[in-house]
Every structure is written in structure tokens, then in C-alpha cells.
N, C-alpha and C positions, 0 to 999 in steps of 0.2 A: 458793380454787382450788389454791394450792400444796400445801396439806395433802392435798386430794383426790388430787392427782397422786402425791404421795409414798406415800400409801396404796395407790393402785392399783399402783404399782410394786412396793411391798413385798409385796402380795398375790400378784402375778405371779411374783415371785422365790420366794416360799414354795411356790407350785404347781410351779414348774420343779424346785425342790429335792426335792419329794416324789415326782416322776416325771420325772426328766430324760430317760430313754430314750423317753418319750412324745412327743417332739418330733422331727420328721424332720430329718435333716442337710441343710442347704441349700447349704453351700459349704465346702470345706476343713475338714471334720469340725465345722463350726460349725452350731449349731441356733438357732432363733429362737422366742422366746416373745412373746406379745402381751398387754399389760394391757388390761383392759376399759375402755372409754370413751375413752381417750386414744390419739392416733395415733402411737405409739411401738412400737419393737421392742427386744427385749433379746436381744442376740447372746451366745452362750455355748457352751462346749465342755465336754466331760467328760474330766477327767484321770483315767483309770482306774487308773494306776499309783499315784497318791496318793489315790484315792477322793475327788476334789473336783470341784466344778463351778466353772468359771472364767468370770466374766462379762467379756466384752471390750469391750462397747459397749452403750449404751442410746441409740437414734437415732430421730429423727423419721422417719416413713415417706416423707416427700417427699425425704429426702436420698438420694443415690446410694450404694447398699450397696457399690459397688465401691471406694469410698474406704477401706473397712476391710479389704479383702482382704490388704493388706501390713502390717497392724498387727503389732507384735511381740507374741509371747505370752510 
């Protein structure tokens, strides 16, 4: 099960790296990707100045997303 989870997360990250602007901004310039099968969200933002995607959190969907609003970037 852990290997399947890791693979699902890896695939979701590859998809978001291929099309980062394909995900809508949800809060404070943060976008959210969803791996298939597992109830987790990948929170990320695009640092256009440095041409990078920064993943800020991978969280279970039952967690309160407001917990991550004040995370340092």
C-alpha cells in the first residue's frame, strides 16, 4: 500500500509539473493537485521569477486547509 501511495503522489507531481497552470488558484496563489485513488491534496505555487514549482504541503483531504494558510514559503 505504501508503494502505491508513493507512486500515486509521484504521478500527480509529474502531472502538475507538466501543466502547472492547468490547476486553478485556490487560495493565496496556491493551487491544488489531486492524486488518483488516495484522498490527499498536493498544495503548490508557481514561482515564476525562478521558473519553479514549489510544493508546500501534501495533506489528507479531511484536514482543515486553513491550517496551511500561514505556512512560510
